[in-house]
C-alpha positions in Angstrom: -16.5 -10.4 -30.8 -13.4 -12.0 -29.3 -11.9 -11.5 -25.8 -8.3 -11.6 -24.7 -8.5 -12.7 -21.0 -5.3 -11.9 -19.3 -3.4 -12.4 -16.0 0.1 -11.3 -15.2 2.5 -11.7 -12.3 4.8 -8.8 -11.6 7.7 -7.6 -9.4 5.6 -5.0 -7.7 2.2 -3.1 -7.5 2.7 -0.3 -10.0 3.9 -0.3 -13.6 6.1 2.8 -13.5 8.9 1.0 -11.6 8.2 -2.7 -12.0 8.2 -5.5 -14.6 6.1 -8.5 -15.6 7.5 -11.9 -14.5 4.8 -14.1 -16.1 1.9 -13.7 -18.5 -1.0 -15.9 -19.6 -3.5 -15.0 -22.3 -6.6 -17.0 -23.2 -8.5 -16.0 -26.4 -12.3 -16.6 -26.0 -15.1 -16.0 -28.4 -17.8 -15.7 -25.8 -18.7 -19.4 -26.0 -15.4 -21.3 -25.8 -11.6 -21.0 -25.7 -9.9 -20.7 -29.1 -6.3 -20.0 -28.2 -3.9 -20.0 -25.2 -0.5 -18.5 -24.5 1.7 -18.6 -21.4 5.3 -17.5 -20.6 7.6 -16.7 -17.8 9.4 -13.4 -18.5 12.9 -12.3 -17.2 12.4 -8.9 -15.6 15.0 -6.1 -15.6 15.3 -6.3 -11.8 15.4 -8.8 -9.0 12.1 -10.2 -7.8 11.5 -9.1 -4.2 11.4 -11.8 -1.6 7.8 -11.2 -0.6 6.7 -11.5 -4.3 8.6 -14.7 -4.6 6.9 -16.0 -1.5 3.4 -15.0 -2.9 3.8 -16.3 -6.5 6.5 -19.0 -6.2 8.4 -17.3 -9.1 12.0 -16.9 -8.2 15.0 -15.3 -9.9 16.3 -18.7 -10.8 13.1 -19.7 -12.5 13.2 -16.6 -14.9 17.0 -16.7 -15.4 16.6 -18.3 -18.9 13.2 -17.0 -19.7 12.7 -14.5 -22.6 12.7 -10.8 -21.9 9.5 -9.0 -22.8 10.7 -7.5 -26.1 11.4 -11.1 -27.3 7.7 -12.1 -27.0 6.2 -8.7 -27.6 5.2 -9.5 -31.2 3.3 -12.6 -30.1 1.6 -10.7 -27.2 0.7 -7.8 -29.4 -0.7 -10.2 -32.1 -2.9 -11.9 -29.5 -4.2 -8.7 -28.0 -4.7 -6.6 -31.1 -8.3 -6.1 -32.2 -9.7 -7.9 -29.1 -11.5 -6.8 -25.9 -9.1 -6.9 -23.0 -10.5 -8.7 -20.0 -9.0 -9.2 -16.5 -9.8 -9.3 -12.9 -9.1 -5.7 -11.7 -8.4 -4.8 -15.3 -6.5 -1.5 -14.9 -3.6 -3.3 -13.1 -2.9 -5.7 -15.9 -3.6 -3.2 -18.6 -1.2 -0.6 -17.2 1.7 -3.0 -17.1 1.1 -4.4 -20.6 0.7 -1.0 -22.1 4.0 0.1 -20.6 5.9 -3.1 -21.6 4.6 -3.0 -25.2 5.4 0.7 -25.5 9.0 0.0 -24.3 9.2 -2.7 -26.9 8.1 -0.3 -29.7 4.4 -1.1 -29.9 1.5 1.4 -29.6 -1.6 -0.5 -28.4 -5.0 0.4 -26.9 -8.0 -1.8 -26.4 -11.5 -1.6 -24.9 -11.5 -3.2 -21.4 -13.8 -5.2 -19.3 -13.2 -5.7 -15.6 -14.6 -8.9 -14.1 -14.6 -7.3 -10.6 -17.0 -4.5 -11.8 -19.1 -6.8 -13.9 -19.5 -9.3 -11.0 -20.7 -6.5 -8.7 -23.5 -5.7 -11.1 -24.4 -9.2 -12.3 -24.0 -10.9 -9.0 -24.6 -8.2 -6.4 -24.4 -8.2 -2.6 -21.5 -10.6 -2.1 -19.2 -10.0 0.8 -16.0 -9.9 -1.3 -15.2 -9.7 -5.0 -11.5 -10.8 -4.8 -10.8 -13.5 -7.4 -10.2 -16.2 -4.7 -13.4 -15.5 -2.7 -15.6 -14.9 -5.7 -14.5 -18.2 -7.3 -15.1 -20.0 -4.0 -18.6 -18.6 -3.8 -19.3 -19.7 -7.4 -17.7 -23.2 -7.0 -14.9 -22.4 -9.4 -11.6 -24.2 -8.5 -8.4 -22.3 -8.9 -5.3 -24.3 -9.9 -1.9 -22.7 -9.1 -3.2 -19.6 -7.3 -1.1 -16.5 -8.0 0.4 -18.0 -11.1 -0.7 -16.5 -14.4 -2.2 -19.5 -16.1 -4.0 -20.8 -13.0 -5.6 -17.4 -12.3 -6.5 -16.7 -15.9 -8.2 -20.1 -16.3 -10.3 -19.2 -13.2 -11.0 -15.8 -14.7 -12.2 -17.5 -17.9 -14.7 -19.6 -15.9 -15.8 -16.6 -14.0 -16.3 -14.6 -17.2 -18.3 -17.5 -18.7 -20.5 -17.5 -15.6 -21.0 -13.8 -15.9 -22.0 -14.1 -19.5 -24.6 -16.9 -18.6 -26.1 -14.8 -15.8 -26.1 -11.5 -17.6 -29.9 -11.2 -18.1 -29.8 -7.4 -18.5 -27.1 -7.3 -21.1 -24.7 -5.5 -18.8 -21.6 -6.6 -20.6 -22.7 -5.1 -23.9 -23.8 -1.8 -22.3 -20.5 -1.6 -20.4 -18.6 -1.8 -23.6 -20.8 0.8 -25.2 -20.3 3.3 -22.4 -16.4 3.3 -22.8 -16.3 5.1 -19.5 -17.2 2.6 -16.8 -14.3 0.2 -17.4 -11.8 3.0 -17.0 -12.8 3.7 -13.4 -11.0 1.9 -10.6 -13.1 -0.8 -9.1 -13.2 0.8 -5.7 -15.0 3.9 -6.9 -18.8 3.8 -7.0 -19.9 4.2 -10.6 -22.9 6.3 -9.5 -20.5 9.0 -8.3 -19.2 9.3 -11.8 -22.6 9.0 -13.6 -24.0 11.9 -11.6 -21.2 14.3 -12.6 -22.5 17.1 -14.9 -21.0 18.2 -18.3 -20.8 21.8 -17.1 -18.1 24.1 -15.6 -17.1 23.8 -12.0 -14.9 22.1 -9.5 -14.6 18.4 -8.7 -13.4 17.0 -5.4 -11.7 13.6 -4.7 -12.0 12.2 -1.1 -10.4 9.2 0.5 -12.1 6.5 2.6 -12.4 8.8 5.7 -14.0 11.6 3.6 -10.9 13.8 3.7 -10.4 15.9 0.6 -7.2 14.8 -1.2 -7.5 16.6 -4.5 -9.5 19.6 -6.0 -9.6 20.4 -9.7 -11.5 22.8 -12.0 -13.0 22.0 -15.3 -15.1 23.4 -18.2 -16.6 19.9 -18.4 -16.5 18.2 -15.0 -17.4 14.7 -16.2 -14.9 14.7 -19.1 -12.1 16.1 -16.9 -12.7 13.6 -14.1 -12.6 10.7 -16.6 -9.2 11.9 -17.9 -7.7 11.2 -14.5 -8.4 7.5 -15.0 -7.9 7.1 -18.7 -4.1 7.7 -19.0 -1.4 5.0 -18.9 0.9 6.8 -16.5 2.1 4.0 -14.2 4.1 6.1 -11.8 4.0 5.2 -8.1 2.6 8.6 -7.2 -0.2 8.3 -9.7 -1.1 4.8 -8.6 -1.1 5.8 -5.0 -3.3 8.8 -5.9 -5.9 6.6 -7.8 -5.9 4.0 -5.1 -6.8 6.6 -2.4 -9.8 8.1 -4.3 -13.0 6.6 -2.9 -15.6 9.2 -3.7 -16.1 12.0 -6.1 -18.0 15.2 -5.4 -18.5 18.4 -7.4 -19.8 22.0 -7.3 -21.0 23.7 -10.5 -19.8 27.2 -11.2 -21.6 28.6 -14.2 -18.4 30.1 -15.7 -14.7 29.3 -16.0 -13.7 32.3 -13.8 -15.9 31.1 -11.0 -14.5 27.6 -11.3 -10.9 29.0 -11.0 -11.8 31.1 -8.0 -13.7 28.2 -6.3 -10.7 25.9 -6.9 -8.2 28.4 -5.4 -10.5 29.0 -2.4 -10.9 25.3 -1.6 -7.2 24.5 -2.1 -6.3 27.3 0.3 -8.9 26.1 2.8 -8.0 22.3 2.8 -4.5 22.1 1.3 -5.3 18.7 -0.3 -2.4 16.1 -0.3 -2.3 15.7 -4.1 -2.6 19.3 -5.2 0.7 20.6 -6.3 2.5 23.4 -4.5 0.8 26.7 -5.2 3.7 28.5 -6.7 1.6 29.7 -9.5 -0.4 31.7 -7.0 2.5 33.9 -6.2 3.6 37.0 -8.1 7.0 37.0 -9.9 8.1 40.6 -9.2 7.3 43.5 -7.0 7.8 47.2 -6.4 9.6 47.7 -3.0 10.4 50.8 -1.0 13.2 51.0 1.5 15.3 53.7 3.2 19.1 53.8 2.5 21.9 54.8 4.9 21.6 58.5 4.0 17.8 58.6 4.7 16.6 58.6 1.1 13.5 56.7 0.2 14.4 54.2 -2.6 12.3 52.3 -5.0 13.3 49.1 -6.7 11.8 46.3 -8.8 12.9 43.0 -7.5 11.9 39.3 -7.5 9.0 38.6 -5.3 9.9 37.9 -1.6 7.0 37.0 0.7 8.9 38.4 3.6 9.3 41.9 2.0 6.6 44.5 2.1 5.6 45.1 -1.5 3.7 48.1 -2.9 2.6 46.5 -6.2 3.0 43.1 -7.8 3.9 42.2 -11.4 3.9 39.0 -13.4 6.6 40.3 -15.7 9.7 42.3 -14.8 9.2 44.6 -17.9 5.8 45.7 -16.4 7.4 46.7 -13.2 10.3 48.5 -14.9 7.9 50.4 -17.0 5.8 51.5 -14.0 9.0 52.7 -12.2 10.2 54.5 -15.3 6.8 56.3 -15.4 7.1 57.3 -11.8 10.6 58.7 -12.4 9.3 60.8 -15.2 6.0 61.9 -13.6 7.4 62.8 -10.1 10.9 63.9 -10.9 12.5 61.0 -9.1 16.2 60.4 -9.3 16.9 57.5 -11.6 20.1 56.6 -9.6 18.0 56.3 -6.5 15.7 53.8 -8.3 16.7 50.2 -9.2 15.3 48.6 -12.3 15.2 44.8 -12.4 17.8 43.1 -14.6 18.7 39.4 -14.7 22.3 40.3 -15.0 22.3 42.6 -11.9 25.2 41.8 -9.6 24.2 43.7 -6.5 23.6 47.4 -5.7 25.6 49.7 -8.1 27.9 52.2 -6.5 27.1 55.9 -7.1 27.8 59.3 -5.6 25.2 61.3 -3.5 26.5 64.4 -5.2 24.0 66.7 -6.8 20.9 65.1 -5.2 18.0 67.2 -3.8 17.7 67.4 0.0 16.4 64.2 1.7 13.1 65.7 2.9 12.3 67.2 -0.5 13.1 64.0 -2.4 11.3 61.8 0.0 8.2 64.0 -0.4 8.4 63.2 -4.2 8.6 59.5 -3.5 5.6 59.7 -1.1 3.6 61.6 -3.8 4.4 58.8 -6.3 3.2 56.1 -3.8 0.1 58.1 -3.0 -0.6 58.2 -6.7 -0.3 54.5 -7.0 -2.8 53.9 -4.2 -5.2 56.4 -5.7 -5.3 54.3 -8.9 -6.7 51.3 -7.0 -9.6 49.7 -8.9 -13.0 48.8 -7.6 -15.6 47.1 -9.8 -18.3 44.4 -10.0 -18.4 41.6 -12.5 -21.8 40.1 -13.3 -22.0 36.9 -15.4 -24.2 33.8 -15.9 -25.0 31.6 -13.0 -25.3 27.8 -12.6 -28.8 27.8 -13.9 -31.2 30.3 -15.5 -32.6 31.6 -12.2 -29.3 33.0 -10.9 -26.3 35.0 -11.9 -22.7 35.0 -10.6 -20.9 38.1 -9.3 -17.3 39.0 -8.5 -16.7 42.0 -6.3 -13.2 43.5 -6.7 -12.5 46.3 -4.2 -9.4 48.5 -3.8 -7.2 46.2 -6.0 -8.3 43.1 -4.1 -10.8 40.3 -4.8 -13.3 41.0 -1.9 -16.1 38.5 -2.5 -17.6 36.2 -5.1 -20.8 34.1 -5.2 -24.3 33.7 -6.7 -27.5 35.8 -6.5 -31.0 35.6 -7.9 -31.2 36.7 -11.5 -33.8 39.4 -10.6 -31.4 41.1 -8.2 -30.6 44.6 -9.3 -27.0 45.5 -8.4 -27.1 49.1 -7.1 -24.7 48.8 -4.2 -22.2 45.9 -4.2 -22.6 45.5 -0.4 -26.2 44.5 -1.1 -24.8 41.4 -2.9 -22.1 40.3 -0.5 -23.0 37.8 2.1 -20.7 36.5 4.8 -20.2 33.2 3.1 -19.0 35.0 -0.1 -16.2 36.9 1.5 -12.8 35.6 0.6 -9.1 36.0 1.4 -7.6 36.5 -2.0 -4.1 36.2 -3.3 -2.2 37.6 -6.2 -3.2 34.8 -8.5 -6.9 35.2 -7.8 -6.6 39.0 -8.2 -4.9 38.5 -11.6 -7.6 36.1 -12.8 -10.3 38.7 -12.1 -8.4 41.5 -13.8 -7.6 39.4 -16.8 -11.3 38.4 -17.1 -12.5 42.0 -16.8 -10.1 43.0 -19.5 -11.3 40.2 -21.8 -15.0 40.9 -21.2 -15.5 44.6 -20.4 -19.2 44.3 -21.1 -19.6 42.2 -17.9 -18.0 45.0 -15.7 -20.4 47.3 -13.9 -20.4 49.8 -11.0 -16.9 50.8 -12.0 -16.0 54.3 -10.7 
């Protein structure tokens, strides 16, 4: 088993918008060094002044250095087939993956982080930064914040960890293939207690504030996916750096996970959850009164500031409903507006040969009363989070009214017997649609339907 122990210097803190300025690689077989490589690298951007001050690497120093693609074959050859080791490994790994990919190389490797290993093998130290850790262990660092100086210190640290690893932590870490993907500031126990079941997961920052909520069929697998990609964008790096603890709530079913996710997002509006545009309908049936006093119906794009009688995901569904109302209630087609992407405003027409206003408006009101009379009310009963409970969803008058969990022995005779105050919810179009789609897919789970 051979290790590629690596340190890099860069123009900035995240891979998505920065470059490597220096790299040092030491190949180690677990007992001694077998190869070394070091090179300055000319980045595709100026080196910021504060980085120059930290590392001592200036634009003049890298002016005649190779660009990364020139040395990419050598670097790929040194890293290929070896275990990648670094202090705070995800930083170095993300930069090298991106630079190799830009040079035409696809590369992945198992990783070991000397920060995380040191916390386990040498616990209870005040700091695990490379400088302070090496000082506590009596390891001298030559040329601090230069790639070869730091990597030589990391090699000595790694050798010390191997010698002190009485519980074979390094081998077990490699076998897990999970632990080394987590940022070093996240407690591994938070991850290990995550279940392999459906539910929601919650990321919190240092102050305990919720910064992201997600849903999953397999909570542990989904959480791990957040840390296993190679996206080096500034937003993603900022997101990962803010996560300090991970919590979860099991849901029993995918539908309950989706509803729980929506509810929590609407309650906390976490910083890193995307705008909830998917929770809004696309089209709606609208009623308005024209200048002659006629009640008009139209299908239009959704507008949250307009009172809407019924919502639709597709314009064709809205147009079909309006067409049915025209036929069933003898509405005047020229007083109804069907949605068309090519529509260029209200069409002009004559009021000739129309029924009297009061007679026609009664027909429109009858059509609307018919729509409201078609409102659905039903109860969905499904599996719970464990064998002793079941989940329920109460959909009342075309709106999600409540959802939660009850004892498996509870007999649903009246839905109000199930609903507790904590289960009541303020739903939206998206949540209503989720329930209706689920009821359509699994009619056997629907009960108490009038």
